[in-house]
C-alpha positions as CSV (number, residue, x, y, z in Angstrom):
1,X,105.2,97.8,130.3
2,X,102.5,98.0,127.6
3,X,99.0,96.7,128.1
4,X,98.4,93.2,126.8
5,X,95.6,92.9,124.2
6,X,92.9,90.2,124.4
7,X,91.9,88.0,121.4
8,X,88.9,90.3,120.8
9,X,91.1,93.5,121.0
10,X,93.9,92.0,118.8
11,X,91.4,90.8,116.1
12,X,89.8,94.2,116.0
13,X,93.2,95.9,115.9
14,X,94.3,93.8,113.0
15,X,90.9,94.0,111.2
16,X,90.5,90.2,111.1
17,X,88.0,87.8,112.6
18,X,88.7,86.0,115.9
19,X,88.5,82.7,114.0
20,X,91.3,83.8,111.7
21,X,93.4,85.0,114.6
22,X,92.8,81.7,116.4
23,X,94.1,80.0,113.3
24,X,97.2,82.2,113.1
25,X,97.9,81.5,116.8
26,X,97.5,77.8,116.3
27,X,99.9,77.9,113.3
28,X,102.2,80.3,115.2
29,X,102.1,82.9,112.4
30,X,102.5,85.7,114.9
31,X,103.8,86.0,118.4
32,X,101.6,85.7,121.5
33,X,101.8,85.4,125.2
34,X,100.2,82.7,127.3
35,X,98.8,83.9,130.7
36,X,97.5,80.7,132.2
37,X,95.0,79.5,129.6
38,X,94.5,82.9,128.1
39,X,96.2,84.1,124.9
40,X,97.4,87.8,124.9
41,X,99.3,90.0,122.5
42,X,101.6,93.0,122.9
43,X,100.5,95.8,120.6
44,X,104.1,96.5,119.6
45,X,104.5,92.9,118.5
46,X,101.4,93.2,116.3
47,X,102.8,96.5,114.9
48,X,106.1,94.8,114.1
49,X,104.2,91.9,112.4
50,X,102.2,94.4,110.3
51,X,105.4,96.1,109.3
52,X,107.1,92.8,108.3
53,X,104.1,91.8,106.2
54,X,103.5,95.2,104.5
55,X,104.0,94.9,100.7
56,X,105.9,97.9,99.5
57,X,104.9,99.7,96.3
58,X,107.4,99.5,93.5
59,X,108.8,103.0,92.7
60,X,107.6,102.9,89.1
61,X,104.2,101.8,90.1
62,X,104.0,104.6,92.7
63,X,105.0,107.2,90.1
64,X,102.1,106.0,87.8
65,X,99.7,106.3,90.7
66,X,101.0,109.8,91.4
67,X,100.7,110.8,87.7
68,X,97.1,109.6,87.6
69,X,96.1,111.6,90.7
70,X,97.7,114.8,89.3
71,X,95.8,114.4,85.9
72,X,92.5,113.3,87.5
């Protein structure tokens, strides 16, 4: 079983403030675990959330970026 992350650890892992994370928890924007009164997070759930919210580059846009880096 993986270690459960605290609010501090999860906010640092995601690169957001604790206040933002509290808001997301309140709005149920991402999964969490209640341990008594404490809110905890599984790192693999945070990773899955990140993957689901990653905006993929368009192939044509990526080619333009690649072209610029080769000519720069």
